[in-house]
C-alpha positions in Angstrom: 21.5 -107.1 44.5 24.1 -108.8 42.3 25.7 -107.4 39.2 28.8 -107.5 37.0 30.8 -104.4 36.2 31.8 -104.3 32.6 35.1 -102.8 31.3 32.9 -100.0 29.9 31.9 -99.1 33.5 28.3 -100.3 33.0 26.8 -102.8 35.5 24.9 -105.8 34.2 22.4 -107.8 36.3 19.6 -110.3 35.5 17.3 -107.6 34.1 20.0 -105.8 32.0 22.1 -103.0 33.3 21.4 -101.5 36.7 20.2 -98.2 35.2 17.9 -100.2 32.8 19.4 -98.5 29.8 20.2 -101.8 28.0 18.4 -105.2 28.1 20.2 -108.6 28.1 19.3 -108.8 24.4 21.1 -105.5 23.8 24.2 -107.0 25.3 23.8 -110.2 23.2 23.6 -108.1 20.0 26.6 -106.0 21.1 28.7 -109.2 21.2 28.3 -109.6 17.4 29.5 -106.4 15.5 27.1 -105.7 12.6 29.8 -105.6 10.0 31.0 -109.1 11.1 27.5 -110.4 11.2 26.7 -109.1 7.7 30.0 -110.6 6.4 29.3 -114.0 8.0 25.8 -114.1 6.6 26.9 -113.0 3.1 29.7 -115.7 3.0 27.4 -118.3 4.4 24.7 -117.5 1.8 27.3 -117.7 -1.0 28.1 -121.3 0.0 24.4 -122.2 0.6 23.5 -120.8 -2.9 26.2 -122.8 -4.5 24.7 -125.9 -3.0 21.2 -124.9 -4.1 20.0 -124.4 -0.5 17.8 -121.8 1.1 19.7 -118.6 2.2 20.1 -117.5 5.8 18.6 -114.3 7.0 19.7 -112.2 10.1 16.9 -113.6 12.3 17.8 -117.2 11.6 21.5 -116.4 12.1 20.9 -114.9 15.6 18.6 -117.8 16.5 21.3 -120.2 15.5 23.9 -118.4 17.7 21.4 -118.3 20.6 20.9 -122.0 20.4 24.6 -122.7 20.2 25.2 -120.6 23.3 22.2 -122.2 25.1 23.6 -125.8 24.6 26.8 -124.8 26.3 24.9 -123.7 29.4 22.3 -126.5 30.0 22.1 -130.2 29.7 19.5 -131.6 27.3 18.2 -135.1 26.8 18.2 -134.7 23.0 20.0 -132.2 20.9 17.4 -132.6 18.2 14.8 -131.1 20.6 16.7 -127.8 20.4 15.9 -127.5 16.7 12.2 -128.3 16.7 
């Protein structure tokens, strides 16, 4: 069984960590500290509001990050298909 040992000492494999204490989504969220995420959303919303556009919520923010990471990993025929 394959796995990656993190600097924290935890092991991560395809289903999460080997002890099944954290899921892959847990590791995804750990990559983005909550204070930084809140600041990014707040500053983004300030600019969106100034332009009269709909504000971003946390769920949309994480979806956007997920898609941005996804497009670096796979080849797609059309980038627009990622947003539909």
